Structures are given as structure tokens and as C-alpha cells.
C-alpha positions as CSV (number, residue, x, y, z in Angstrom):
1,M,249.7,119.8,69.0
2,R,247.2,119.9,66.2
3,W,243.6,119.2,67.2
4,L,241.4,117.0,65.1
5,T,237.6,117.0,64.9
6,S,235.1,115.6,62.4
7,R,232.7,117.4,60.2
8,A,229.2,116.2,59.8
9,E,229.9,114.9,56.3
10,G,232.8,112.8,57.7
11,E,235.7,115.0,56.5
12,S,238.6,115.5,58.9
13,L,239.5,119.0,60.1
14,F,242.7,120.0,61.9
15,F,243.1,123.1,64.0
16,P,246.6,124.6,64.5
17,P,248.0,125.1,68.0
18,Q,247.2,128.8,67.9
19,I,243.5,128.0,67.9
20,A,243.9,125.8,71.0
21,T,246.0,128.5,72.7
22,Y,243.3,131.1,72.1
23,I,240.5,128.9,73.4
24,V,242.5,128.2,76.6
25,K,243.0,132.0,76.9
26,M,239.3,132.6,76.7
27,A,238.6,129.8,79.2
28,C,241.0,131.5,81.7
29,E,239.1,134.8,81.5
30,R,235.8,135.9,82.8
31,P,233.0,135.7,80.1
32,D,232.1,139.4,80.7
33,L,235.5,140.4,79.2
34,A,234.3,138.9,75.9
35,G,231.0,140.7,76.2
36,R,229.0,137.6,77.2
37,S,226.5,137.7,80.1
38,L,227.6,134.4,81.6
39,S,228.7,133.4,85.1
40,Q,231.2,130.9,83.7
41,W,232.1,129.2,80.4
42,D,231.1,125.8,79.2
43,C,232.4,124.0,76.1
44,A,229.4,124.9,73.9
45,E,229.7,128.6,74.8
46,L,233.4,128.6,74.2
47,A,232.8,127.0,70.8
48,Q,230.2,129.6,69.9
49,Q,232.4,132.4,71.0
50,A,235.3,131.2,68.9
51,Q,233.1,131.2,65.9
52,A,231.6,134.6,66.7
53,E,235.0,136.1,66.9
54,G,235.9,134.6,63.5
55,L,238.6,132.4,65.0
56,V,237.2,129.4,63.2
57,D,234.4,128.7,60.8
58,A,233.2,125.8,62.9
59,I,234.3,123.9,65.9
60,S,232.4,121.4,68.1
61,A,232.0,121.5,71.8
62,Q,233.6,118.0,72.0
63,T,236.8,119.4,70.4
64,V,236.8,122.3,72.9
65,R,236.4,119.8,75.7
66,R,239.4,117.8,74.5
67,I,241.5,121.0,74.3
68,L,240.5,122.0,77.9
69,A,241.1,118.4,79.2
70,H,244.6,118.5,77.8
71,H,245.3,121.6,79.8
72,K,243.4,120.3,82.9
73,L,240.9,123.2,82.6
74,K,237.2,123.1,83.9
75,P,236.0,126.7,83.7
76,W,232.4,125.6,84.5
77,R,233.4,124.7,88.1
78,H,234.0,127.0,90.9
79,H,235.2,127.1,94.6
80,M,234.6,129.7,97.2
81,W,237.7,131.5,98.7
82,I,238.4,134.3,101.1
83,N,240.7,137.3,100.5
84,A,241.9,137.4,104.1
85,K,241.5,140.8,105.7
86,H,243.3,139.6,108.8
87,P,247.0,138.6,108.4
88,R,248.2,135.0,108.9
89,D,250.7,136.2,111.4
90,G,252.2,134.9,114.6
91,A,249.1,135.8,116.6
92,F,246.9,133.8,114.2
93,Y,249.0,130.7,114.4
94,K,249.3,131.0,118.1
95,A,245.4,131.0,118.4
96,V,245.2,128.0,116.0
97,Q,247.9,126.1,117.9
98,E,246.1,126.8,121.2
99,I,242.9,125.2,119.9
100,I,244.7,122.3,118.3
101,D,246.4,121.6,121.6
102,L,243.0,121.6,123.4
103,Y,241.8,119.0,120.9
104,T,244.8,116.7,120.9
105,R,246.6,116.7,124.2
106,D,245.8,114.5,127.2
107,L,243.4,116.2,129.5
108,A,243.7,116.2,133.3
109,E,240.9,114.5,135.2
110,D,239.5,117.9,136.3
111,E,239.2,119.5,132.9
112,M,237.1,119.1,129.7
113,V,236.8,120.8,126.3
114,L,233.5,121.9,124.9
115,C,232.9,123.4,121.5
116,M,229.9,125.8,121.6
117,D,227.9,127.7,119.0
118,E,224.3,128.5,118.0
119,K,222.3,127.1,115.1
120,T,219.9,130.0,114.4
121,S,216.5,130.6,112.8
122,L,215.2,127.0,113.0
123,Q,211.7,127.3,111.6
124,P,208.9,124.6,112.1
125,R,207.4,125.3,108.6
126,P,204.2,123.3,109.0
127,R,203.1,122.1,105.6
128,S,199.6,122.7,104.0
129,H,199.2,118.9,103.7
130,P,200.9,116.0,105.6
131,T,204.2,114.7,104.3
132,K,203.8,111.3,102.6
133,P,206.5,108.6,103.3
134,A,208.3,106.7,100.6
135,R,206.6,103.7,99.0
136,S,207.8,100.7,97.1
137,G,208.0,101.0,93.3
138,G,210.4,104.0,93.4
139,H,208.1,106.5,95.0
140,P,210.1,109.0,97.2
141,N,208.9,111.0,100.2
142,L,206.4,113.6,99.1
143,V,206.6,117.0,100.8
144,E,204.0,119.6,100.2
145,H,205.5,122.7,98.6
146,E,203.4,125.2,100.5
147,Y,204.0,125.9,104.2
148,T,203.1,128.4,106.8
149,R,205.5,130.2,109.2
150,A,205.3,129.6,112.9
151,G,208.2,131.5,114.3
152,A,211.8,130.3,114.9
153,L,214.0,128.8,117.5
154,Q,217.7,129.3,118.3
155,L,219.6,126.2,119.3
156,F,222.6,126.7,121.7
157,A,224.7,123.5,121.7
158,A,228.0,122.4,123.3
159,F,229.9,119.4,121.9
160,D,232.3,117.4,124.3
161,T,235.4,116.8,122.2
162,R,236.4,113.7,124.2
163,T,233.1,111.9,124.4
164,G,231.0,113.3,121.6
165,N,228.1,114.0,124.0
166,V,226.0,117.1,123.2
167,C,224.2,119.5,125.5
168,G,221.6,121.7,123.9
169,Q,219.0,124.2,124.8
170,C,216.5,126.0,122.6
171,Y,215.6,129.7,123.0
172,D,213.4,132.2,121.2
173,R,216.1,134.7,120.8
174,K,219.9,134.9,120.6
175,R,221.3,137.5,123.0
176,Q,223.7,137.6,125.9
177,A,220.9,136.8,128.2
178,E,220.2,133.5,126.4
179,F,223.9,132.8,126.1
180,M,224.4,133.2,129.9
181,G,221.2,131.1,130.5
182,F,222.8,128.3,128.5
183,F,226.0,128.5,130.5
184,A,224.0,128.5,133.7
185,H,222.5,125.3,132.5
186,L,226.0,123.9,131.8
187,E,227.1,125.0,135.2
188,R,224.3,122.9,136.8
189,E,224.9,119.9,134.5
190,I,228.7,119.6,134.8
191,T,229.9,118.0,138.0
192,S,231.9,120.2,140.4
193,S,234.8,117.8,140.1
194,I,235.6,119.4,136.7
195,R,237.5,122.6,137.7
196,A,238.5,123.8,134.2
197,I,235.9,123.9,131.4
198,H,237.5,125.0,128.1
199,I,235.0,126.6,125.8
200,V,235.9,126.9,122.1
201,C,233.6,129.4,120.2
202,D,233.8,132.2,117.7
203,N,234.5,135.8,118.6
204,M,231.1,137.3,118.0
205,R,229.9,140.0,120.3
206,T,227.3,137.8,122.0
207,H,230.1,135.6,123.3
208,H,232.2,138.3,125.0
209,G,229.8,141.2,125.8
210,K,229.9,143.1,129.1
211,Q,227.2,140.9,130.7
212,V,229.0,137.7,129.7
213,Q,232.3,139.1,131.1
214,A,230.6,139.9,134.4
215,W,229.1,136.4,134.5
216,L,232.5,134.7,133.8
217,K,234.1,136.6,136.7
218,D,231.7,134.8,139.1
219,H,232.3,131.4,137.3
220,P,236.1,131.1,136.8
221,R,236.1,127.5,135.8
222,F,234.8,128.5,132.4
223,Q,237.7,129.5,130.1
224,F,237.0,130.8,126.7
225,H,239.2,130.1,123.6
226,F,238.1,132.0,120.5
227,T,238.7,130.6,117.0
228,P,240.5,133.0,114.6
229,V,238.6,134.9,111.9
230,Y,237.5,132.6,109.1
231,C,238.3,129.5,111.1
232,S,234.8,128.5,112.1
233,W,235.6,125.0,110.7
234,M,237.9,124.5,113.7
235,N,234.8,124.5,116.0
236,Q,233.8,120.8,116.2
237,V,230.2,121.6,117.1
238,E,229.9,122.8,113.4
239,Q,230.6,119.2,112.4
240,W,227.8,118.0,114.6
241,F,225.5,120.8,113.3
242,S,226.0,119.4,109.8
243,I,224.9,115.9,111.0
244,L,221.9,117.5,112.7
245,Q,221.0,119.3,109.5
246,R,221.4,116.3,107.3
247,K,219.5,113.8,109.5
248,R,216.8,116.0,111.1
249,F,216.3,119.1,109.0
250,R,216.6,117.8,105.4
251,I,212.8,117.7,105.4
252,V,211.4,120.6,107.5
253,D,207.9,119.7,108.6
254,F,206.9,120.4,112.2
255,P,203.5,121.5,113.3
256,S,204.7,124.0,115.9
257,K,207.8,125.4,117.7
258,A,207.0,123.2,120.7
259,D,207.1,120.1,118.4
260,L,210.3,121.3,116.8
261,Q,211.9,121.8,120.2
262,A,210.8,118.4,121.3
263,K,212.2,116.7,118.2
264,I,215.5,118.5,118.6
265,E,215.8,117.4,122.2
266,Q,214.9,113.9,121.2
267,F,217.6,113.9,118.5
268,I,220.2,115.1,121.0
269,A,219.1,112.4,123.5
270,Q,219.3,109.7,120.9
271,W,222.7,111.0,119.6
272,N,224.1,110.8,123.2
273,E,223.1,107.2,123.4
274,H,225.7,106.4,120.7
275,A,227.8,109.5,120.9
276,H,231.3,109.5,119.4
277,P,234.1,112.1,119.2
278,F,235.5,113.4,115.9
279,N,239.0,112.2,115.0
280,W,241.2,115.3,115.2
281,S,245.0,115.1,115.2
282,T,247.8,117.6,114.9
283,K,248.7,116.0,111.6
284,S,245.3,116.4,110.1
285,V,244.9,120.0,111.2
286,A,248.4,120.9,110.0
287,K,247.5,119.5,106.6
288,V,244.4,121.6,106.4
289,M,246.3,124.7,107.5
290,A,249.0,124.1,104.9
291,D,246.3,123.7,102.2
292,A,244.7,127.0,103.4
293,E,248.0,128.8,103.2
294,F,248.5,127.5,99.7
295,K,245.1,128.7,98.5
296,L,245.6,132.1,100.2
297,A,248.9,132.5,98.4
298,A,247.3,131.6,95.1
């Protein structure tokens, strides 16, 4: 395919296929290999590089864009990925299947599934001047740029996968002591008729240290199920944390830690008034896992 562009004076200019092939080659390589200090290419930079290398006397960014669009290339975009250090072996899929089963099977009357994690370093950040609300005429909320530091809180939260209810407690630190304190709170709050409390959480040391193991021996109805490495997305409380972040912490402006804690507790109470579970199914999880395997292989 020959590529057509237009010169400023209106004359037509055709580029042979070799030019397009070379531009595609450049777009599929890191700019550093071409001696350019860029994080990624864009059409204008590719056009400049083609001219700098003497490939063409002149070529427009629009022509480069058409060439890349023909090959479905967008080198200015990026996605994060993980080069897995832990194999996707039988043990991995067994752990994944165990959690999927907890989310999707019918539970007995005496069991429940809680997804638990911590949202750390929640800072009040009191502003130097009060935040001004939005006004008519296209005026947005105004948030003072400068703020002071007033410590931080650690939110321990457990999300009930069947009802969507959330139980949360705030602490100044995140240690095994606070972790056990939170579970002592759950022990008091959850009726004794529930004999099996399945806890889904990540495998960090705070969640399985010696003190925690000793506590669990005295409280056998708590059964831990750890998510595999790089599978934090399987913990449903992370979905709830994203809602909390979007609705409560998009503007961080609290006068003190005490006020921040009160507002978090208020948010949880108001969430629980209209709580809802997240729609997980074996089909949806299998689709995500298949996509993850495809990206890993790529």
C-alpha cells in the first residue's frame, strides 16, 4: 500500500510501502533504541525521527497516524503487566478455585464468607482554608492546595460477600495486635450461630504471624483462605475500598484524625443501610483468569 499525504502547497506526495514498514518498526521499539529520551512515541515524534534519519524529506504526523491506524498500533498507550515470579501451576489454580467456590456456592446456614484487608495511611490533611462547594455557573468545588499533616489512620474492613455489609475499625497502627483486635471485634459482632467464618485475605505476614496463629487456635470458627500472589483483585473488599476512595476520599479535607474516623464510620453505616453484594460467578472469574493467562503468555 502506498501512503498519500498533502504538501503545504497542495501537491500530492506518495510514500512507498518500505517507508510505512520502517515507521511501524520504529513504533514497535523503545525510543531509547533510537537515541531519543522519550517514554513512548507519538505521531509527531515518529515523523520527526523519520526525517532525522533521512528516511524522508518530510512527512506529517497525520500520515504517520494513518499508517499506525492501518496496523492497529498506538505506541503512546501503555498497560501495566507482571512478569510472574510464581508459576501458574496446579497449586495456584487450586487456591483460585477454592476462593471462587467460596464466592459462588450455596452456603450453609451456619457459615459466612468475609473478605478482609486494610486500607492504610488515611491522612486527614486539614486544609489551610475551608473547601468551597460548587456553585451555579460552572464553578466547581474549590480545594485549598496547601494542607497540614495530622497523622494517619489504618482502616481494617471485612466485606460480607453474600449481603454486602461491611464491618470496619480504625487503628493508629497496622500490626498483628491490631489485626487480632479487629478479629476480636468480629468475634463479638457475629452471632454464635455462625460456626464457620471463612476469611479471604492476602498472605502478608500480619495475617499469619505467630500471634495470629495462637489466637486462631482459640477461635476455630475463623478459617483463613489466602489469595494467590498477584491476585489481590480476587479479594472483594478491594472493590469496596475503591468505592470508599471514590465517594469519600476524592477530596481529602478533615480537620483531625477523630473527625476522619467519625466520617469513615458514618460512611460504613450509611453503606450498610443500602448494602449490596458484588456479582461474582464462576463464568466471570474464569473469563478473567483466561485473559490473565493470555497476557502472561504474551
